[in-house]
N, CA and C of each residue as an Amber inpcrd file, in Angstrom:
protein
   627
  53.1330000 -26.3280000 -28.7520000  53.7890000 -25.0570000 -28.4150000
  54.7660000 -25.2620000 -27.2490000  55.9810000 -24.7370000 -27.4070000
  57.0020000 -24.8870000 -26.3810000  56.9030000 -23.6980000 -25.4240000
  56.7470000 -23.9970000 -24.1390000  56.6440000 -22.9420000 -23.1410000
  58.0350000 -22.4020000 -22.7870000  58.1260000 -21.1310000 -22.4040000
  59.4070000 -20.5840000 -21.9500000  59.9280000 -21.3520000 -20.7490000
  61.2530000 -21.4580000 -20.6730000  61.8490000 -22.1920000 -19.5620000
  61.6870000 -21.4040000 -18.2520000  61.4460000 -22.1270000 -17.1570000
  61.3760000 -21.5070000 -15.8390000  62.6490000 -21.7340000 -15.0470000
  63.6640000 -22.2790000 -15.6770000  64.9340000 -22.5600000 -15.0230000
  65.6700000 -21.2500000 -14.7790000  66.3300000 -21.1430000 -13.6440000
  67.0530000 -19.9190000 -13.2960000  68.3210000 -19.7760000 -14.1350000
  68.6020000 -18.5630000 -14.6120000  69.8850000 -18.3260000 -15.3080000
  71.0610000 -18.6390000 -14.3870000  72.1530000 -19.0930000 -14.9640000
  73.3320000 -19.4280000 -14.1760000  73.8830000 -18.2120000 -13.4510000
  73.7670000 -17.0450000 -14.0530000  74.3200000 -15.8440000 -13.4270000
  73.6390000 -15.5450000 -12.0970000  72.3230000 -15.7720000 -12.0400000
  71.6080000 -15.5310000 -10.7880000  72.1260000 -16.4620000  -9.6890000
  72.2800000 -17.7310000 -10.0140000  72.7710000 -18.6880000  -9.0410000
  74.2040000 -18.3610000  -8.6420000  75.0350000 -17.9880000  -9.6290000
  76.4330000 -17.6750000  -9.3420000  76.5540000 -16.4500000  -8.4560000
  75.7490000 -15.4190000  -8.7540000  75.7950000 -14.1990000  -7.9430000
  75.4090000 -14.5050000  -6.5020000  74.3980000 -15.3610000  -6.3230000
  73.9800000 -15.7310000  -4.9760000  75.0740000 -16.4810000  -4.2360000
  75.8910000 -17.2100000  -4.9900000  76.9750000 -17.9870000  -4.3770000
  78.2760000 -17.1710000  -4.3020000  78.2470000 -15.9350000  -4.7900000
  79.4460000 -15.1090000  -4.7320000  80.4910000 -15.5060000  -5.7560000
  80.0720000 -16.1160000  -6.8790000  81.0110000 -16.5530000  -7.9040000
  81.1270000 -15.5070000  -9.0070000  82.3250000 -15.3550000  -9.5790000
  82.5150000 -14.3790000 -10.6470000  81.9900000 -14.9010000 -11.9810000
  81.7410000 -13.9860000 -12.9220000  81.3280000 -14.3370000 -14.2620000
  82.5290000 -14.2340000 -15.2120000  82.5000000 -14.9400000 -16.3690000
  81.4090000 -15.8050000 -16.8360000  81.3940000 -17.1620000 -16.1370000
  80.1980000 -17.7010000 -16.0660000  79.9990000 -18.9430000 -15.3340000
  79.6080000 -20.0660000 -16.3200000  80.2360000 -21.2070000 -16.1710000
  79.9020000 -22.3810000 -16.9880000  79.0510000 -23.3420000 -16.1850000
  78.0560000 -23.9300000 -16.8170000  77.3310000 -25.0480000 -16.2450000
  77.9640000 -26.3290000 -16.7360000  78.0820000 -27.3240000 -15.8720000
  78.7650000 -28.5700000 -16.2220000  77.9410000 -29.7680000 -15.7600000
  77.8370000 -30.7440000 -16.6470000  77.0950000 -31.9810000 -16.3000000
  77.6420000 -33.1050000 -17.1300000  77.3360000 -34.3280000 -16.6870000
  77.7930000 -35.5240000 -17.4100000  76.6280000 -36.4630000 -17.6450000
  76.8390000 -37.4080000 -18.5430000  75.8670000 -38.4650000 -18.7910000
  76.6410000 -39.7500000 -19.0430000  76.1070000 -40.8680000 -18.5430000
  76.7270000 -42.1540000 -18.8190000  77.5130000 -42.7320000 -17.6630000
  77.1840000 -42.3800000 -16.4290000  77.8690000 -43.0080000 -15.2860000
  77.4820000 -44.4800000 -15.1480000  76.2090000 -44.7850000 -15.3380000
  75.7130000 -46.0960000 -14.9780000  75.7070000 -47.1940000 -16.0410000
  75.8470000 -46.8770000 -17.3190000  75.7480000 -47.9320000 -18.3410000
  76.8440000 -48.9740000 -18.2110000  76.5520000 -50.1400000 -18.7600000
  77.5410000 -51.2230000 -18.8100000  78.4880000 -51.0960000 -19.9800000
  78.1200000 -50.2700000 -20.9350000  78.9150000 -50.1400000 -22.1550000
  78.9160000 -48.6910000 -22.6220000  79.9540000 -48.3410000 -23.3560000
  80.0490000 -47.0240000 -23.9480000  80.7530000 -46.0150000 -23.0800000
  81.0370000 -44.8490000 -23.6450000  81.8290000 -43.8290000 -22.9490000
  81.0300000 -43.0370000 -21.9270000  81.7540000 -42.3050000 -21.1240000
  81.2040000 -41.2940000 -20.2330000  81.4200000 -39.9550000 -20.9300000
  80.3880000 -39.1330000 -21.0010000  80.4510000 -37.8720000 -21.7370000
  80.0460000 -36.7220000 -20.8280000  80.8260000 -35.6620000 -20.8470000
  80.5110000 -34.4700000 -20.0630000  80.5140000 -33.2620000 -20.9700000
  79.7000000 -32.2650000 -20.6110000  79.6680000 -31.0180000 -21.3470000
  79.7480000 -29.8360000 -20.3980000  80.3200000 -28.7560000 -20.8670000
  80.3530000 -27.4820000 -20.1420000  79.7940000 -26.4310000 -21.0690000
  78.9400000 -25.5720000 -20.5590000  78.2650000 -24.5660000 -21.3860000
  78.2870000 -23.1990000 -20.6990000  78.6890000 -22.1770000 -21.4530000
  78.5440000 -20.7970000 -21.0180000  77.4650000 -20.1800000 -21.9020000
  76.3100000 -19.9050000 -21.3290000  75.2000000 -19.3340000 -22.0880000
  75.4010000 -17.8240000 -22.2610000  74.9660000 -17.2740000 -23.4020000
  74.9740000 -15.8100000 -23.5390000  74.1300000 -15.1630000 -22.4530000
  74.5520000 -14.0070000 -21.9620000  73.8290000 -13.3340000 -20.9140000
  72.3680000 -13.0800000 -21.3290000  71.4490000 -13.4970000 -20.4730000
  70.0370000 -13.2660000 -20.7110000  69.3730000 -14.2230000 -21.6680000
  70.1310000 -15.1920000 -22.2180000  69.5510000 -16.1210000 -23.2010000
  69.3110000 -17.4850000 -22.5700000  68.0640000 -17.9070000 -22.5360000
  67.6940000 -19.2560000 -22.1060000  66.7100000 -19.7870000 -23.1480000
  67.0740000 -20.8640000 -23.8780000  66.1880000 -21.3640000 -24.9300000
  64.8830000 -21.8820000 -24.3560000  63.7920000 -21.6340000 -25.0700000
  62.4650000 -22.0830000 -24.6380000  62.4410000 -23.5840000 -24.5160000
  61.8540000 -24.0870000 -23.4250000  61.7350000 -25.5150000 -23.2330000
  62.9250000 -26.1760000 -22.5900000  63.9390000 -25.3930000 -22.2460000
  65.1420000 -25.9640000 -21.6220000  64.7900000 -26.5980000 -20.2940000
  65.2990000 -27.8020000 -20.0510000  65.0340000 -28.5200000 -18.8000000
  66.0640000 -29.6390000 -18.6810000  66.0290000 -30.3230000 -17.5710000
  66.8320000 -31.5270000 -17.3800000  66.6120000 -32.4470000 -18.5760000
  67.7110000 -32.9450000 -19.1430000  67.6230000 -33.7440000 -20.3760000
  66.7090000 -34.9350000 -20.2270000  66.5680000 -35.4710000 -19.0230000
  65.7110000 -36.6500000 -18.8090000  64.2310000 -36.3010000 -18.9420000
  63.8960000 -35.0250000 -18.8590000  62.4940000 -34.6030000 -18.9270000
  62.1130000 -34.0780000 -20.3200000  63.0750000 -34.0330000 -21.2260000
  62.8290000 -33.4510000 -22.5560000  62.7580000 -34.5670000 -23.5930000
  61.7030000 -34.5960000 -24.4310000  61.6060000 -35.6270000 -25.4710000
  62.7980000 -35.5910000 -26.4140000  63.1040000 -36.7510000 -26.9830000
  64.3280000 -36.8960000 -27.7620000  64.4450000 -35.8750000 -28.9070000
  63.3890000 -35.7170000 -29.6770000  63.4350000 -34.7770000 -30.8080000
  63.6940000 -33.3500000 -30.3190000  63.0630000 -32.9850000 -29.2140000
  63.2710000 -31.6450000 -28.6630000  64.6800000 -31.4920000 -28.1200000
  65.2230000 -32.5710000 -27.5440000  66.6150000 -32.5110000 -27.0570000
  67.5750000 -32.1760000 -28.2040000  67.3730000 -32.8150000 -29.3480000
  68.2690000 -32.5650000 -30.4880000  68.1500000 -31.1180000 -30.9560000
  66.9270000 -30.6040000 -30.9830000  66.7270000 -29.2120000 -31.3950000
  67.3990000 -28.2490000 -30.4130000  67.2270000 -28.5150000 -29.1350000
  67.8550000 -27.6740000 -28.1050000  69.3790000 -27.7490000 -28.1960000
  69.9180000 -28.9440000 -28.3800000  71.3710000 -29.1030000 -28.4580000
  71.9520000 -28.2990000 -29.6130000  71.2670000 -28.3270000 -30.7550000
  71.7200000 -27.5810000 -31.9160000  71.6880000 -26.0740000 -31.6360000
  70.6410000 -25.6070000 -30.9670000  70.5180000 -24.1870000 -30.6460000
  71.5980000 -23.7610000 -29.6550000  71.8540000 -24.6130000 -28.6650000
  72.8820000 -24.2970000 -27.6700000  74.2490000 -24.2370000 -28.3090000
  74.5610000 -25.1910000 -29.1750000  75.8460000 -25.2000000 -29.8510000
  76.0250000 -23.9670000 -30.7560000  74.9160000 -23.4880000 -31.3110000
  74.9840000 -22.3240000 -32.2040000  75.1580000 -21.0140000 -31.4300000
  74.5750000 -20.9240000 -30.2420000  74.5360000 -19.6490000 -29.5210000
  75.4970000 -19.5520000 -28.3470000  75.8800000 -20.6810000 -27.7830000
  76.6550000 -20.6680000 -26.5320000  78.0720000 -21.1840000 -26.7600000
  78.9140000 -20.9860000 -25.7520000  80.2480000 -21.6050000 -25.7510000
  80.0860000 -23.0020000 -25.1570000  80.6030000 -24.0050000 -25.8720000
  80.3960000 -25.3980000 -25.4820000  81.7220000 -26.1410000 -25.4650000
  81.9500000 -26.9030000 -24.4040000  83.0830000 -27.8150000 -24.3290000
  82.5830000 -29.2120000 -24.0770000  83.1600000 -30.1920000 -24.7540000
  82.7200000 -31.5850000 -24.6260000  83.9190000 -32.4660000 -24.3060000
  83.7250000 -33.4420000 -23.4230000  84.7740000 -34.3940000 -23.0810000
  84.2080000 -35.8080000 -23.1140000  85.0230000 -36.7210000 -23.6260000
  84.6120000 -38.1320000 -23.7510000  85.6600000 -38.9850000 -23.0480000
  85.2200000 -39.7740000 -22.0820000  86.0840000 -40.7190000 -21.3920000
  85.7360000 -42.1240000 -21.8810000  86.6560000 -42.7410000 -22.5950000
  86.3830000 -44.0420000 -23.1870000  86.4280000 -45.1630000 -22.1410000
  85.9270000 -46.3120000 -22.5560000  85.7570000 -47.4400000 -21.6430000
  87.0790000 -47.8390000 -20.9720000  88.1550000 -47.8750000 -21.7500000
  89.4280000 -48.3070000 -21.1840000  89.8640000 -47.4150000 -20.0370000
  89.6200000 -46.1160000 -20.1840000  90.0080000 -45.1870000 -19.1350000
  89.1020000 -45.3060000 -17.9220000  87.8200000 -45.5510000 -18.1450000
  86.8920000 -45.7670000 -17.0220000  87.3500000 -46.9710000 -16.2090000
  87.6920000 -48.0680000 -16.8990000  88.1310000 -49.2820000 -16.1950000
  89.4460000 -49.0700000 -15.4590000  90.3220000 -48.2850000 -16.0310000
  91.6290000 -48.0420000 -15.4250000  91.5550000 -47.1040000 -14.2290000
  90.8060000 -46.0150000 -14.3990000  90.7490000 -44.9920000 -13.3590000
  89.7520000 -45.3210000 -12.2460000  88.6710000 -46.0130000 -12.6130000
  87.5470000 -46.1640000 -11.7280000  86.5060000 -45.1140000 -12.0630000
  85.2560000 -45.3890000 -11.7580000  84.1650000 -44.5250000 -12.1960000
  84.2320000 -43.1300000 -11.5720000  84.4970000 -43.0540000 -10.2710000
  84.5410000 -41.7370000  -9.6310000  85.5990000 -40.8200000 -10.2210000
  86.8600000 -41.2530000 -10.2710000  87.8910000 -40.4200000 -10.8920000
  87.6230000 -40.1280000 -12.3600000  87.0470000 -41.0920000 -13.0920000
  86.7290000 -40.8600000 -14.4890000  85.6690000 -39.7890000 -14.6230000
  84.6920000 -39.7880000 -13.7270000  83.6570000 -38.7700000 -13.7560000
  84.2600000 -37.3860000 -13.4740000  85.1410000 -37.3120000 -12.4860000
  85.8110000 -36.0420000 -12.1890000  86.6150000 -35.5580000 -13.3930000
  87.3170000 -36.4730000 -14.0200000  88.1410000 -36.1020000 -15.1860000
  87.2800000 -35.5930000 -16.3270000  86.1260000 -36.2440000 -16.5430000
  85.2380000 -35.8170000 -17.6220000  84.7660000 -34.3880000 -17.4140000
  84.3360000 -34.0610000 -16.1980000  83.8310000 -32.7150000 -15.8950000
  84.9390000 -31.6710000 -16.0650000  86.1290000 -31.9690000 -15.5700000
  87.2500000 -31.0270000 -15.6870000  87.6900000 -30.8550000 -17.1330000
  87.7020000 -31.9370000 -17.8950000  88.1120000 -31.8410000 -19.3040000
  87.0800000 -31.0780000 -20.1320000  85.8020000 -31.2020000 -19.7890000
  84.7740000 -30.4390000 -20.5000000  84.9870000 -28.9480000 -20.3030000
  85.2940000 -28.5610000 -19.0640000  85.6020000 -27.1500000 -18.8030000
  86.8240000 -26.6900000 -19.5960000  87.8580000 -27.5210000 -19.6280000
  89.0870000 -27.1700000 -20.3460000  88.8470000 -27.0890000 -21.8590000
  87.8280000 -27.7680000 -22.3510000  87.5520000 -27.7820000 -23.7930000
  86.7340000 -26.5710000 -24.2640000  86.2800000 -25.7430000 -23.3280000
  85.5190000 -24.5500000 -23.7070000  86.3830000 -23.6250000 -24.5720000
  85.7730000 -22.9640000 -25.5780000  86.5610000 -22.0520000 -26.4200000
  86.9880000 -20.7770000 -25.7020000  86.3510000 -20.4610000 -24.5820000
  86.8240000 -19.3630000 -23.7370000  86.7270000 -19.7960000 -22.2820000
  87.6170000 -19.2890000 -21.4810000  87.7170000 -19.7800000 -20.1040000
  86.6420000 -19.1660000 -19.2200000  85.9710000 -19.9790000 -18.4330000
  85.0290000 -19.4430000 -17.4510000  85.7660000 -18.9480000 -16.2170000
  85.1180000 -18.0610000 -15.4680000  85.6860000 -17.6000000 -14.2070000
  85.2490000 -18.5060000 -13.0540000  84.1460000 -19.2510000 -13.2880000
  83.6000000 -20.1190000 -12.2350000  82.7390000 -21.1900000 -12.9020000
  82.3700000 -22.1960000 -12.1070000  81.5760000 -23.3010000 -12.6350000
  80.4870000 -23.6840000 -11.6580000  79.3240000 -24.0130000 -12.1890000
  78.2260000 -24.6230000 -11.4450000  78.1050000 -26.0590000 -11.9470000
  78.2520000 -27.0120000 -11.0410000  78.3510000 -28.4160000 -11.4160000
  77.1660000 -29.1920000 -10.8240000  76.5160000 -29.9760000 -11.6510000
  75.4070000 -30.8020000 -11.1600000  75.9450000 -31.8720000 -10.2150000
  75.2990000 -32.0360000  -9.0700000  75.7030000 -33.0860000  -8.1450000
  75.9170000 -32.5930000  -6.7310000  76.4200000 -33.4950000  -5.8970000
  76.5980000 -33.1900000  -4.4730000  77.9690000 -32.6460000  -4.1260000
  78.9210000 -32.7770000  -5.0380000  80.2600000 -32.2700000  -4.7340000
  80.9360000 -31.8120000  -6.0220000  81.9340000 -30.9720000  -5.8540000
  82.7230000 -30.5280000  -6.9920000  83.7330000 -31.5990000  -7.3680000
  84.0490000 -31.7080000  -8.6540000  85.0420000 -32.7050000  -9.0550000
  86.4420000 -32.3350000  -8.5620000  87.2220000 -33.3370000  -8.2290000
  88.6110000 -33.0920000  -7.8470000  89.3770000 -32.5680000  -9.0570000
  90.2050000 -31.5620000  -8.8370000  91.0000000 -31.0070000  -9.9220000
  90.3200000 -29.8560000 -10.6500000  89.1730000 -29.4070000 -10.1690000
  88.4740000 -28.2930000 -10.8220000  89.3900000 -27.0760000 -10.8380000
  89.5480000 -26.4630000 -12.0140000  90.5290000 -25.3990000 -12.2030000
  90.0170000 -24.0220000 -11.8390000  88.7250000 -23.8820000 -11.5790000
  88.1350000 -22.5790000 -11.2580000  87.2460000 -22.7060000 -10.0290000
  86.9080000 -21.5900000  -9.3720000  85.9690000 -21.6670000  -8.2460000
  84.6430000 -22.2480000  -8.7260000  83.9550000 -22.9600000  -7.8410000
  82.7140000 -23.5670000  -8.2690000  81.7770000 -23.8660000  -7.1290000
  80.5930000 -24.3020000  -7.5100000  79.5780000 -24.7190000  -6.5420000
  78.8840000 -25.9480000  -7.1080000  78.7050000 -26.9600000  -6.2740000
  77.9170000 -28.1370000  -6.6540000  76.4520000 -27.8540000  -6.3650000
  75.6060000 -28.2000000  -7.3120000  74.1610000 -27.9290000  -7.1970000
  73.4100000 -29.2350000  -7.3530000  72.8120000 -29.7160000  -6.2940000
  72.0070000 -30.9330000  -6.3550000  70.7470000 -30.6460000  -7.1980000
  70.5180000 -31.4740000  -8.2020000  69.3850000 -31.2390000  -9.0790000
  69.5860000 -30.0340000  -9.9970000  70.8410000 -29.6500000 -10.2030000
  71.1390000 -28.4640000 -11.0180000  70.6820000 -28.5980000 -12.4550000
  70.6300000 -29.8300000 -12.9700000  70.2050000 -30.0030000 -14.3690000
  68.7290000 -29.6740000 -14.5500000  67.9880000 -29.5270000 -13.4600000
  66.5940000 -29.1560000 -13.5620000  66.2990000 -27.7920000 -12.9690000
  67.3620000 -27.0690000 -12.5320000  67.1080000 -25.7840000 -11.8750000
  68.0040000 -24.6440000 -12.3580000  69.1290000 -24.9560000 -12.9740000
  70.0790000 -23.9260000 -13.4260000  70.2420000 -24.0490000 -14.9380000
  70.0260000 -22.9600000 -15.6650000  69.9740000 -23.0180000 -17.1080000
  71.2400000 -23.5520000 -17.7400000  72.3930000 -23.0720000 -17.3040000
  73.6380000 -23.5110000 -17.9230000  73.9190000 -25.0000000 -17.6730000
  73.5310000 -25.4890000 -16.4850000  73.7120000 -26.9220000 -16.2050000
  72.7320000 -27.7370000 -17.0550000  71.4790000 -27.2770000 -17.1530000
  70.5070000 -27.9700000 -17.9960000  70.9920000 -28.0190000 -19.4370000
  71.5740000 -26.9230000 -19.9150000  72.0950000 -26.9000000 -21.2830000
  73.2250000 -27.8990000 -21.4470000  74.0940000 -28.0090000 -20.4390000
  75.1870000 -28.9770000 -20.4870000  74.6300000 -30.4130000 -20.4930000
  73.5890000 -30.6530000 -19.7100000  72.9940000 -31.9950000 -19.6740000
  72.3960000 -32.3600000 -21.0360000  71.7880000 -31.3960000 -21.7140000
  71.2110000 -31.6280000 -23.0330000  72.2990000 -31.9470000 -24.0450000
  73.3470000 -31.1340000 -24.0780000  74.4280000 -31.3270000 -25.0390000
  75.1030000 -32.6760000 -24.8130000  75.4070000 -32.9900000 -23.5550000
  76.0850000 -34.2580000 -23.2610000  75.2110000 -35.4570000 -23.6190000
  73.9110000 -35.3850000 -23.3110000  72.9910000 -36.4820000 -23.5990000
  72.8530000 -36.7270000 -25.0870000  72.6790000 -35.6640000 -25.8510000
  72.5130000 -35.8160000 -27.3070000  73.7900000 -36.3700000 -27.9370000
  74.9490000 -35.8820000 -27.4830000  76.2200000 -36.3590000 -28.0120000
  76.4200000 -37.8380000 -27.6980000  76.1470000 -38.2500000 -26.4550000
  76.3700000 -39.6500000 -26.0950000  75.3730000 -40.5600000 -26.7870000
  74.1190000 -40.1300000 -26.9110000  73.1230000 -40.9620000 -27.5920000
  73.5490000 -41.2300000 -29.0380000  74.1010000 -40.2200000 -29.7030000
  74.5720000 -40.4110000 -31.0820000  75.7380000 -41.3900000 -31.1400000
  76.6290000 -41.2990000 -30.1470000  77.7440000 -42.2480000 -30.0790000
  77.2500000 -43.6720000 -29.9110000  76.2610000 -43.8530000 -29.0300000
  75.7490000 -45.2070000 -28.7830000  74.9940000 -45.7550000 -29.9850000
  74.3070000 -44.9030000 -30.7330000  73.6280000 -45.3500000 -31.9520000
  74.6490000 -45.8100000 -32.9790000  75.7830000 -45.0960000 -33.0780000
  76.8500000 -45.5080000 -34.0090000  77.4980000 -46.8100000 -33.5500000
  77.7350000 -46.9530000 -32.2540000  78.3230000 -48.1810000 -31.7150000
  77.3870000 -49.3730000 -31.8950000  76.0880000 -49.1210000 -31.8710000
  75.1220000 -50.1850000 -32.0750000  75.2540000 -50.8000000 -33.4600000
  75.6200000 -49.9920000 -34.4460000  75.8130000 -50.4960000 -35.8100000
  77.0250000 -51.4160000 -35.8680000  78.0340000 -51.1180000 -35.0400000
  79.2490000 -51.9300000 -35.0320000  79.1020000 -53.1780000 -34.1710000
  78.2160000 -53.1210000 -33.1960000  78.0170000 -54.2480000 -32.2690000
  76.5260000 -54.5460000 -32.1550000  75.9140000 -55.0920000 -33.2010000
  74.4630000 -55.3390000 -33.1620000  74.1150000 -56.4420000 -32.1610000
  72.8820000 -56.3620000 -31.7010000  72.3710000 -57.4100000 -30.8100000
  72.1760000 -56.9760000 -29.3780000  72.8510000 -55.9060000 -28.9740000
  72.7740000 -55.4560000 -27.5840000  71.7170000 -54.3670000 -27.3660000
  71.2190000 -53.7960000 -28.4610000  70.1740000 -52.7880000 -28.3550000
  70.6400000 -51.4310000 -27.8950000  71.9050000 -51.0880000 -28.1720000
  72.4500000 -49.8410000 -27.6430000  71.7900000 -48.5920000 -28.1960000
  71.2360000 -48.6660000 -29.3960000  70.5640000 -47.4970000 -29.9520000
  69.3450000 -47.1270000 -29.1270000  68.7650000 -48.1220000 -28.4360000
  67.5940000 -47.8450000 -27.5830000  67.9720000 -47.7480000 -26.1030000
  68.8090000 -48.6750000 -25.6160000  69.0760000 -48.6630000 -24.1690000
  70.3290000 -47.8670000 -23.7800000  71.0460000 -47.3650000 -24.7940000
  72.2130000 -46.4870000 -24.5780000  73.3220000 -47.1410000 -23.7390000
  73.3080000 -48.4720000 -23.6930000  74.3290000 -49.1960000 -22.9510000
  73.9570000 -49.5470000 -21.5380000  72.7720000 -49.1020000 -21.0790000
  72.3230000 -49.4460000 -19.7210000  71.9540000 -50.9220000 -19.6380000
  71.9030000 -51.4420000 -18.4340000  71.7060000 -52.8770000 -18.2160000
  70.2500000 -53.2950000 -18.2780000  69.6030000 -53.0980000 -19.4030000
  68.2450000 -53.5600000 -19.5890000  68.2050000 -55.0830000 -19.7210000
  67.0080000 -55.6440000 -19.6760000  66.8680000 -57.1030000 -19.8140000
  67.4530000 -57.5680000 -21.1350000  67.1590000 -56.8460000 -22.2250000
  67.7030000 -57.2420000 -23.5340000  69.2210000 -57.1820000 -23.5500000
  69.7680000 -56.1470000 -22.9630000  71.2250000 -56.0010000 -22.9510000
  71.8720000 -57.1160000 -22.1390000  71.3230000 -57.4160000 -20.9770000
  71.8730000 -58.4690000 -20.1410000  71.7780000 -59.8440000 -20.8060000
  70.6710000 -60.0650000 -21.5030000  70.5180000 -61.3270000 -22.2200000
  71.5530000 -61.4520000 -23.3350000  71.7780000 -60.3700000 -24.0610000
  72.7740000 -60.3870000 -25.1240000  74.1840000 -60.5500000 -24.5680000
  74.4170000 -59.9480000 -23.4310000  75.7240000 -60.0740000 -22.7790000
  76.0010000 -61.5160000 -22.4090000  74.9630000 -62.2300000 -21.9640000
  75.1080000 -63.6300000 -21.5840000  75.2660000 -64.5510000 -22.7810000
  74.6720000 -64.1830000 -23.9090000  74.7090000 -65.0740000 -25.0810000
  75.8100000 -64.6970000 -26.0760000  76.0460000 -63.4110000 -26.2500000
  77.0320000 -62.9630000 -27.2270000  78.3960000 -62.6520000 -26.5990000
  78.3620000 -62.3750000 -25.2990000  79.5860000 -62.0510000 -24.6000000
  79.9120000 -60.5660000 -24.6570000  80.8780000 -60.1330000 -23.8550000
  81.2660000 -58.7170000 -23.8320000  81.9870000 -58.2960000 -25.0900000
  81.8370000 -57.0180000 -25.4480000  82.5600000 -56.4170000 -26.5700000
  83.6760000 -55.5210000 -26.0110000  84.4230000 -54.9280000 -26.9220000
  85.4480000 -53.9810000 -26.5050000  84.8670000 -52.7230000 -25.8990000
  83.5780000 -52.5020000 -26.1180000  82.9110000 -51.3230000 -25.5650000
  82.2530000 -51.5710000 -24.2200000  82.3870000 -52.7720000 -23.6840000
  81.8180000 -53.0630000 -22.3690000  82.8160000 -52.6940000 -21.2630000
  82.3000000 -52.1880000 -20.1600000  83.1140000 -51.7910000 -19.0300000
  83.4360000 -53.0040000 -18.1740000  84.6380000 -53.4600000 -18.2740000
  85.0220000 -54.7130000 -17.6310000  85.0850000 -54.6200000 -16.1190000
  85.1260000 -53.4290000 -15.5820000  85.1580000 -53.2580000 -14.1340000
  83.7400000 -53.3020000 -13.5330000  82.6970000 -53.3350000 -14.3660000
  81.3260000 -53.3710000 -13.8730000  80.9070000 -54.8320000 -13.6700000
  80.2270000 -55.1040000 -12.5700000  79.9560000 -56.4740000 -12.1290000
  79.3010000 -57.3700000 -13.1920000  78.2320000 -56.9620000 -13.8860000
  77.6230000 -57.8750000 -14.8720000  78.5930000 -58.2330000 -16.0120000
  79.4210000 -57.2910000 -16.4120000  80.3960000 -57.5690000 -17.4760000
  81.4930000 -58.4700000 -16.9410000  81.9360000 -58.1970000 -15.7360000
  82.9780000 -59.0280000 -15.1120000  82.5080000 -60.4820000 -14.9870000
  81.2280000 -60.6530000 -14.6410000  80.6730000 -62.0040000 -14.5310000
  80.6040000 -62.6840000 -15.8900000  80.2000000 -61.9490000 -16.9150000
  80.1130000 -62.5210000 -18.2640000  81.4700000 -62.9140000 -18.8040000
  82.4940000 -62.1820000 -18.4180000  83.8470000 -62.4960000 -18.8800000
  84.3410000 -63.8560000 -18.4400000  83.7580000 -64.3770000 -17.3490000
  84.1570000 -65.7080000 -16.8800000  83.7800000 -66.7880000 -17.8970000
  82.7840000 -66.5040000 -18.7380000  82.2980000 -67.4940000 -19.7010000
  82.7930000 -67.2320000 -21.1090000  83.3830000 -66.0540000 -21.3160000
  83.9090000 -65.6920000 -22.6360000  85.3250000 -65.1790000 -22.4910000
  86.2630000 -66.0410000 -22.7530000  87.6680000 -65.6790000 -22.5870000
  88.3140000 -65.3990000 -23.9550000
């Protein structure tokens, strides 16, 4: 049985911060992996609607994440942004992360009046008033919803990339630097989906030209 979510609605948090409605929650996934894209989502939840079991995507089992993501996409306004490896390497991780969050907001089917963003600071270039919320993916419903949508979308991308680049275990490790991934990187070499600006990949490139 799925218990009702105890996460606060975004409107409550926005009102406390003096932000206008409608409010979008924004979060990203994929800052740390050695391979694959960075994905961000922005979500405007219907007023008063919080799906049962909603939580930080890291605390929700995979099957439940997929169910929640489908429900959120059906009921809420959702914007998704994907920053590919080449752009991450060119821009740098910090600017790429900012770009992902801003592009997710811009991709929403209707414009928010404000944004609540997971993290310690607002992204540079944010087009609306906002507030950064540390641990927001586990405390604010719209941010948690964004974390779920972004996580499910990126996991599906990594499973598809795993079929194109077998041996690295991306369907399981999602591109993070696990022991299996690092071993494959040393033996098979980097792929086009590896982030060349990241130290382990940069080191492997010395042996695979």
